[in-house]
N, C-alpha and C positions, 0 to 999 in steps of 0.2 A: 759822736758819729753824725756826719752830715746826711740829711735825708734827701733822697732822690725821688721826688714825687712825680708820678705820671697819671694822666687821666685817660681812662678807657671808657667805652660805651658798652653797657650791658645789653642783654637780649631785648629789653623793652625800650632801648634807646636812651636810657638815663645815664648821665656821666657818673663814673665811679672812680675815686682817687685811690691810688695804690702807692705804697713805698716800694721802689725797686731795690731789693736787697742784694741781688747778685745775678749775673748771667753765667750759666753753667753750660759748658760744651759737653755734649754726649753724643757719641756715634756720628760725629761730623755736623751736628746741628746745635744751635744755641737755644737755650731755654731760660726764660726769665722767672726768677723766684720773687713773688710779690706778697705783700701783706697789706690788708686794707688800711688806709691812712686815716680815715675818719671814724674808725670804730676801735674799741679796745678789744680787738679780736686777736686770737692766736692761730687763726686758720690761714695757712699758707696757700697760695695759688701758684700753680706752675703752668706757664704757657709757652708754646713754641714761638720763638722770636726770629723773624726773617727780615732781612734788609729789604726795604721798599725799593723796587726797581725804578719807580718814578722819582724818588728822593733818597739818595744814598745816606743822607743824614738822619733818616727816619726808619722806624721799624714797624712791621705789621705783626700783630700778635694773634695767635689762634689757639683754640683748645686742643687738648690731647685726649684721644680715646683709649690709648694703651696704658693700662694701670702699671704694667711692668716698667715702662719708660718713666712714668711719673715717680714710681718708687726709686728707681735707679738715680734719677736726677736729684730727688730729695736726699738720698743717702750721700751723694757727692757734696751737696750743699751742707748737710749736717757735719760731715767730716771737715769741710773747709772752714766752718764757723762754729766750732764747739762752744765758744763763749755765749752764743745765743741760747744754747740748751743747758747751760749750767744753772743750777738752782741756787 
């Protein structure tokens, strides 16, 4: 599987690399499912992904406060990629 690595900036301004696993559409919006690229972690991160109006080739990512949305997006991701969750 080819890795799609993106670099985002955390709250303290430090760059953090993520592997973009998929973009899931839910209720008319796109959500990025990410995994830390530089750690051996299994903690998924889900962010709202909106096209940058200043650069249509780029996306702006923002956090999600609604746990129900996070859960629904993760469930769609899990169903789309059962191979990731097989033991």
